[in-house]
N, C-alpha and C positions, 0 to 999 in steps of 0.2 A: 604391483598391487593386483589383487584379484578382483574381477568384476566383469559384468556383462558389457560387451562392446556393442555399439550401435550397429544396426543392420546395414550392410553395404548397399549402394545403389546397384540396380541391375544393369550390367554393361552389354546386355543383348546377346544375340547369337554369336557363338564363338567362331563360326565358320568352319568347324570341323566337318570333314567328309563322313558320309555314312560308311561304316566298315563293310568290307566285302572280302570274298574268299581269296582274291588274288594278291592280297597284301603280303609282302615278304618281311618276316620279323628277323631274318638273319642279317639284314643290312640297315644302316642308319637311315634316317629320313633324309631325303635329298636336300641339297643346300637351299634351293629357292623356297621350298616349303618350310624348312626350318626357320629361315629368316622371317617369314610371315608369321609363324607361330610365336616366335619370341616377341614380335611387335604387338601381337594381340594380347599376350598374357598381361595380367595385372597382379599387383601385390596388395593384399588386404591386411591391415592391422590397425587397431585403435580407431576403427571407423574411417580410415583414410584409404583411398584408392588412387594408385598412380600407375603409369605404364611400367611394365616390367623391363626396364632398360638394363644395360650393363651395370649401371650404378646401383639399381635396386637389387640385382642378383648379388652384387658384392655386399650390400648391406645385410641381405639374408644370410649369406655365408658367414659374415662377421658375427651375426646374432647366434648362429650355430656354434661358432668357436667360443662364444661367451657362455654357452650352456643352455641357450634357449631352444625352443622347439619351432620347427618350420614344417608346415604341411605343404606338400608339393605334388604335382601330377606326374604319374608315370603312364606308359601306354596301357597298363593293366587297370589299376585303381589308384586313388590318391594315397600317398604314404605320409605318416607322421614322423618326421625326421629329427634325429638328434645325433650328436657326436658319439660314434660307437665306442670311443675310448673313455668317455666321461661318465662315470658310474652314477653321479647325481642326476645328470641329464637323462640317462636311461631310466632311472627310477621315476622320473617325471612322466616318461612315456607310459610306463606301467600304471601310474596313478591316474593319468588323464584317461587312459583307455579302460581302467578297471580290469586290467589283464593280470592273470596269475603270474607271479614272478618266475615260475619254473618253465614257462613257455619261451622257447628260443626266439630270437629276432634275426631277420635277414640283414646282412651288411651290404650296402650299395656302394660301388666304386665306379670310376669313370672309364677305366681301361684295364685290359688283361695285364698290362705292365705292372699293375698294383696288386695282382692276385697273390703273389708270393709273400706279401706283407701279412696276409690273413690265413693263408692255407699252405700246408707242406705236403710232401709225399703225394703230389698230384698225379694221378694215373694218366697215361697218354690218352685214353679214351675220353677222359674229362676235358683235356685240352682240345681234343677234336670237337667236342660239343661246344666248348667256349668259342672256338674260332668260327664255328658254323652258325651259332644262334645268338651271340652277343654282338652288339647291344640287342636286347629283345626280352620277351617274357619267359625267361628260364632262370631258375635258381639251382645252383649246384651245392650239395652238401659234401664238404671236404674235411679232412683232418685239419685241425686248427693249429695256428702258431701261438706263441705266447702273447701276441697282441690281442687275440680274441679271448677275453676274460669270461669267467663263469656267468657274469651278469648279462652277457650277450648270448651265450650258448645254452643257457639253462643247465649249466654244470656238466655239459657233455664234452667229449673230446673232439667234437665236430663243429663246424660253423657253416651257415648258409651264406652264399655270396651271389650277387646278381649285378649286372650292368643294364640299366634301363635304357630304352631307345628314345624316350620322349625328350625333345630338345631342351625344355626347361629343366628337367631333371639332370641331364648331362651337363648343362651350363652351370647349374648350381653345384654339382659334384666337382667339376673342374675348378671352380673358384674356391670352394671349400678346401680342396687339396692344395691349391696355390697359396692359401693362407695358413697352411701347416696341418690341416686335417688329414686323417688317414682313410676315413670312410664314414658313411651315415647309416645308422640303424633306422629302418623305416617300415614298421608294420602298417597295415591299413589304418587310415585316419578316421576310425570310428570306435565306439565303445565295444568292448570285448563281446564276441558272439553275435553282434548286430550286423546289419548289411554294410558291406564295404562301399565307400563313397566313390562315385565316378565323376564328380564335379566339385568345384570349389564351394558352391552353394550348399551341397550336401555335407561337406566337411563343417561348414559354419553352423548349419542347423544341428548337426550331431554333437559337436564339441564346444559350441559357443560358451556354455556355462562352466567349462573345465579348463579352458586356456587362459593364460595370463595376458596382460596388455603388452608384454614384451615378446609374445609369440607371434608368428606370422602365418599367413596362408597365401601361397603362390597360386594364382589362377591361370592355368594353361588350357582352358576349355575342357570339353568332355573327353574322357579317356577313350582311346580307340578300340581296345580289346574288351574291357568291361568285366572280366573276371581275373582272378589272381594268377600269378605265374605258375608254370609247371615246375614242380620240385623233383629233382633227380638225386638219388643217393649215389654218391661216387666214393664211398668209403670201403667198398669191397672190390673183388676182381672184376666184377661186371656191374653195369648200371641197373638201377631199378627206379621206377616212378613212385614217389610218395604222395604226390598230389597232381592230378591231371590238369592240363591247361591247353593253351593254343599251340604249344610245341608238343605235337602228338607222339604217341608210341611209334607210329609208322615213320614219322620224320626222323626220330631218334635212331630207329633200327636201320633206316636207309643210310644215315650218316655214319653209323658205326659198322655197318655190314654184318650185324649179328642180332639175334633176338634178345629182348630184355624182359624182365618181369615187372608186374604192376602190383604194388603193395597198398593201393589206396582203398577207400571206402571202408568195408568191414574187415579188411585183411592188412591193416597197417603194420609196418615193421615195428615191433615193440621196442627194438633196441635203438632205434633212431627217432627221437622226437622231432617233428617238423611243424612249422607254422601252419595253421588252418587244419590240423589233423584232429581237433576236438570233435567228438561225435555230433554235438549240436553246435552249429556255427552258421554264419551268413543269414541270420534269421530276422525277418521283419516282425512287427508286433502282431500282424495278422497270422492266422493259421494257414500253413502251406499244405495243400493236398495234391498228390501226384496222380490220383485216379478219382473216378467218380464224375458225376454230372453237376455242374454249377447251377445254383438256383437264383431266384430273384435277389439282387443286391450283392451277390458274390462277385469277386473279381476273376478275370480270365487272362492268362498269358498263353498264347498258342500261335503256331504259324499262321500266316495270312490266309491260307487255304481252308482253315478250320472256321466254321460258322460260329457266330456268337448267339447263344440262346437268348430269347426274349427276356428282358429284365436284368441280364448279366452285364456287368461293367467291364468293357474291354480295356485292359491295361497295356497291352502291347500286341502288335501283329507283325512280327518279324517275317521276312521273306525266306530266310534260311537259318541254319544253326549259328553261323557267324553273327548274324544280326540278333539272334536270340540271346547270345551271350552278351552282346553290346547293350541290349535293352533290359536285361534281367533285373539288375539291382535298382535301376531307376523305376521300373515297374513295381518292385517291392515298396519303394519309398512312396510312390504315388498312391498305392493302396493304403498305406498307413496314414497319409495326409487326408485321404477321403474317409477314413474311419471304417474301411472295409474289414470285416471279421474273418473272411475266408478267401484265400487265393487258390484257384485251381491252375496249376502250372502243367500244361499238357505238352509233351514233346514226343512227336510221332516219328521224326527222322532218326535214322540209325547211322551215325558216322562217328569219327573220333572226337570231333568237337562236342557232339551230343553227350559223350562220356564225361567230359569235363563239366558240362551243364548239369547232368544228372547227379554228379558228385555234390555240387552246390545245393541242388534241390533236396537231395536226401538229407544233407546236414541241416538245411533250413526246416525240413519236416521233422527232424529227430526230436526237437524239443516237445513236440506233441506226443511222440511215442514214449519219451522218457518221463 
């Protein structure tokens, strides 16, 4: 039945560390930390909160097998998961998000060993990227197999595949596959075009009125990256970036030993549709401005070294671009909760992470231009 669920109790600080530049996304989270994370996670549904034990993960996987939706954490943002082979479950994702049905979804799997179920004619350079950066915040666009239907790919001959590194996501995927599932489609767990959620609370606030009582939200704390995965087109002889992220152009080129192109922002590859490539996306209710001087009552997101003008509401003071990405979407949500009308997002650093941040800021700002 459809209905509003009671608000869950606040389970306090998740204990997640503040993200920093030395984290390696090419390797899984170490065992000790993974164990702690799984112990801290909670599962929220029908107003009930319990420890996210092995039993709770199994219940969530069984719910997915039955055609229900499960929101779960990844290292980038929270995803809204459904059985990628179940057309009616995928239709519910589109309905809950209010997402146009022609937009493709990313399929999440637990291991490279399952890649050939979904993709064929995989180039060697794509396998090199997969071995280097999975599990981690990277999505590969590859020629699809018959398992990847039009309702997943947006009627393209390609499919997006990713292996997340978040422990809760990996445990859920492994259990889902153990119960007979092949992969989970999981776009960000928010309404289409809105700000991606980086906490379970943000998912609950965003989708509470759209989820059924049989759906679930797995709480694994705050996402460590904070912006969506890098999307790499691997359907041609050489790779190209369709959406920038924490796996940077430099990292990719060093891994492949060759230069690659970038088709993001206003030069998107028109022959390959990718998630998050809509001109207006990642947008809070507030107006996002990339230049200018904030005035009394406006919000400000800027590096810690930037002073806050009198009367301006400081939304985030990251120390570096990694922290900027980590804090960005929560700062957007904070602005909306405070009723702020204008957000000035000032980014003075110039590095490869700043390119990914600017991509999100440009799209958040585009609704004002359009």
